[in-house]
N, C-alpha and C positions, 0 to 999 in steps of 0.2 A: 644273518640267518643261521641260527644254530640247530634247529630241529630238522630231522630228515623229511624230505618231501615224499609223500606216498600217493599212489594213484587213488587208493581208497583207504581211509583210516578207520577201520572197524574197532580197533582196540581203543582209540581215543574216545570214540563215541560211547563205548561200553564204560570206560572209566568215569565219564561224566554222569551216566545214569546207573552206575554200579549198585547202589543201595537198593533201588527199586527193582532192578532186574534180578539181582541175587535173591531177594525176598520172594519174587514171583516164581522163580525156578524152584526154590527150596520148598515152597508150599505145594507144588505139584508132586515133587519127589516124596515128600513126607505124607501127602494125602493118599498115595497108592492108587490113584486113578490116572492111568497113562494113555488111554485111548478115549476120545470124546470128553464128556464131562463139562463142568461149568465154564472153564476158561474158553473152550471152543465156542460155546453158546454166547458167552459175553463178547468175544471178539467178533463173531458174525454180526451181532447186533450193533456193535460199535462201528464196524465197517459199513453196514447198511445206513446207519445214521449219518456217517461222514459223507456218504455219496447221495443222501436224500433218496434212497431207493428202497423198495419193499423187501426184496428177496436176495439173500446172499447165501451161497453154499461154499464152504471152504473145501479145499482138496489138497492133494499131495505136492503139486508144483504147478508152475504156469503153463507148461506144455500139456499136462493133463487137463488143465482148465480149458484150453483151446480144443482139445480132442473131445472132451465131454460136451462142450458147446455145440460142436458139429454133430455129434451123435444125437443130442437133444433136438436138433433141427432136422434129423432124419437123413443126413448126408449119406449117400450110398455109392457103390461102384457105378461109374458112368456119369455121375454128376460132375459139374465143374464149379470150382470155387476161385474167385478172383482174389489175388493177393499181390502186394508189392514185391518187386524183385530185390530192392535194396533194403534188406532187414536180416534179422537172425533166422536161422534155418527152421526153427520150431513151427512157424506159421504155415509153411508149405509142407513140412514133414508130417504133420497130423492129417493133412488133407490126403496125402499119398497113403498113409497107413490105413485109412478107411477105404482105400480103393478108388477114391475120387481123383480128379485131375486138377492140379494147381494151374491156374491161368495167370501167368506173370505179366504185370503191367509196370510201367515206369513211374517214377516219382517226380515231384517238383524239385528241381535242383536248388531252389532258394530256401526250402524248409525241410528237405529230406523225406517228406511224407507223400503217400500215394496221391496221385493226381486224379481228380474227379473226371476230367475229360478222358483220361486213359481208361477209366472204369467203363465209361459209356461205350467206348470202342470195343471193349472186350465182352460185353453182355451178349449171350446167345440163348437159345432155347434150353440149353442144358445148365445155365447158370442157376445155382441154388443158394448161393451165399457169397458175401464179400467179407474178407477179413481186412480191417483197417488197423494198421500198426501206427500208433502215435510215437514216432521215433525220437529218442534222445530227451523227451520230456515235454514236447509241444504237440497239441492236438492237430490232426489233419482237419481239412475244411469240411466238418461234419454236416453243416447246413446244406452245402451243395451236394454232398454225397447222398444224404438222406432224400433230398428232392428227387434225385435220379433213381435211387433204389426203390423208393415208395411208388414211383410210376410203374415199375416193373414187378412190384410185390416181392422184392428180394430182401431177405433179412441181412442185417449187418452185425458182424461180431467185431467188437473193439478189443484189440490187444493193447491194454493199458499198462503193461508191465513196467514201462519206463516213464509213464506220464501220470502216475497216481498223484493226486493233488492239484493237477492243472485244471483250470476252468475254461469252458468254452462259452463264448458270447454270441448269441444269435442276433440276427438283425432286428428282431422285435424286443431286444434287451433282456431276454431270458438268459440265465446263466446256469449251466449244468456242468457237473464234474465229469472229467474224463472217465470212461467206463460205465457211465450211467446214461449215455446218450443213445446208443444203438439198441438193437434187439437184445443182445447179450454182451456183457462186458467181462473181460478176463484180466486177471493180474497175477503177478508172481511176487513172492516174498523171499526170493533168493537173497542171501545176506548182503550183497552190494546194492540192492535196490533201495530206492528212497525210503520205503518202509520194509526193512529187511529183517528176517528172522535169523536164528543161529543154526540154520539148516534149511532144507527145502520147504516150500509151502506155496499155496496158490488159492485163488478164489474165483468164483463165477457169480455174476450178479445180473438181475433182470427185473423189469417191472411187470412181466407177464407171469401170472400165478400158475398157469398150466405148464409153461416152460420151466418154471422153478421146480415144480413137482417132478418133472422128467429129469431135470438136472440132478436133483437130490437122489432119485432112484438110481440113475445111471452111475453116479459116483459111489454108490453103496451096493454093488453087485446086482443092480437092477431090481432091488427089493424095496417095497413100501412097508411090508410087514416081514419080520425076520423069518428066513427060510422059505419065503414065497416070492419067487423071482418073476416079475411080470415082463421084464425086458432084459436083453443082454446088457450087462454093465461092466464096470471095472471096479477095482478096489483102490480108491484114492481118497485119502483123508488127511487133514491137517493134524499133526501130532499135538497132543495136549501141552507138552512143554513149549513148543513153538508158539502156540496160541497164547500162553501165559506171557511169553516174551513180547509178543505183538500187542497184547493188551496194554503193556506199559508204553511201548513205542508209539502207538497210534495217538496217544495223548500229546506227543511231541511232533507229530508229522508236519503240522504247519510251521513249527519252528525249524525243523529240518529243511524244509523247502525255502524258508526265508533265508537261512544261512547259505544255501546253495545260490540263491539269487543275488545275495550280497557278493559272494565270490565271483559270480558271473559279471556283475557290475564292475568289479575291480579289473577283471580280464578285459572287458570291453574298453575301459578307460585307457589301458596300457597298449592295446593292440589295434584300436580302431584305425589309426593312421599308418599302421605297418604295411609296407609294400610286400606283396607276395603271399598274403594270407587274407581270407575273408572270415570275419567273425559270424557267429550264429545270428540269423535274421529272426526278428520277433514278428509274428503275424498279429494283425489287429484283432482277430477273432479268438485268440487263445493266449492265456498266460503260459509261462514256461516253468516247468518244475526242475529243469536242469539235472536230469539223471546223468547226462554227459554235457561237457562243454566242448563242442566239436568245431574245428576249423576246417576250411577248405584251402589247401595249398595250391599255389600256382603250379601248373603242369611242368614248368621248367625245373622245379626242384625234384631231387631224388629223395622220396619220402623215407626210404630205409636209411639213407645216410643221415637225414635230419634226426630220425629216431635214435640212431646209434650215437650221434654226437650229443644229443640231449642226455641220453642215459649216462654217457661218460662224465657228464657234469652233474649227475645226481638228480636229473629230471626225468621221471618216467612218463611215457605216453603210450597210447593204444590206438589200434585201427579197428573201428567198428563200422564196416565189415569189409575185409579185403577182397571178397569175391561175391558178386550178386548171385541170388538164388538160381536164376535161369542158366547160369554157367557152371553150377555145381554138378559134378559128375553124376550124382544120384538123380538129377532132374533133367539132364540134357535130353534123354529119350523118353521121359515120363511126364513132361509138362508141356504147356502150350505158351508160346511167347506171342504177345499181341502188340503190334506197333513197334515203334522205335524205343529201344531200351537204353539209349545212349547215356541218359542222365545217371542211371544205375551203375553203368560201367565207369563213367567219369568219376562219380563220387567214390566208388570202391577204390579207385586209383589215387584219390587226392585227399580224403578226409584224414584228420588226425585229432584225436581227443586228448586234452590236457587233464591233469589231475582235477577231480571234482568230488568233494565230500563235505560233510558238515563241520569238519575240524580244521579246514584250511584257514591259514592266517593271511593277513594282508602282506606281511613280510615274505611269506612263502610264495604268494602269487607274484609279487614284485620280482623275486629271484627267478621264478619260472619264466616270466615274460622277458626279463632282461637276458636270460640265457637263450631263449628262443630267438629273440631279435638278433643277438650276437651270432648265433649259428646261421640264421637266414642271410644276414649281411655277408658272412664269410663264404656262403654257398652261392650267393646271387651273382 
């Protein structure tokens, strides 16, 4: 194994698509239109077509997408929004920034995603929305979640930043893309995402034309017509240069995901029988886009020691995420914890993500797994 093992290889992917990406970027620079313009319109349409959805509004980043979605739903101080505890801070952060209260619930330990039964326990008269985060690349159980929320008339925001390209299979055999299932779908084009720009970027999607109009206005200073501001909004837009990059990359999105799935298959083959680790479970209702390949370590292992020893042998690894949201200092006094959140705590203490990207080779994966097994055996 001669090549360096990287957690994410953005340079390698760029080199593979260099001719197309360079041409797209240079056309924007030479054209002199750096805000809005044809690339943004074309990418919005391509993203809508990919998801089979009518309305897409691009924005500055994935966190803005979540905030704008909440604003479009009219979330205000005093409202409650249910959110999983085991995820990145953005989903709860935007709730608090609007003066609403994040209501933290636990996740299913087998698939890392929000548990529908825990949502049921958390619903109150103040519940105005649920944010479902499709963590690591696999959809949460949206059919069960929508049955529950539809009963109560509660809108669902999907955070699909890690799951773009994943398919959800309903019991009636309907198939829908992650992000196109709930009331509003949000995604991020952070460079390391499965569909990544070369800077920040995000998008908001919906089937509802009235919501789409609100989303569009809110993301553009609350204006439908220039200088006439109907609602309070924000300034959040996808840069033209990033849109041009994404116009190239979206053509390869299915290929990107297929490459990740092949890598995951190699990992599975080498680690399935390993003692002390559990490989990612696949749920029958969702395909997996493998934004991350995340293991669960046996609690007897010292994860920090494992990470350090892997790094010393040239194998990077990451912990997504080492502290659940309900234990973050910013939320200890400003959120509501519902029920037992032990799965979130347990996962925060035991997950470990291995390198995952489109340029991984089988030889690299063999080295990663051989090294991991060697370290585990020495630590066991």
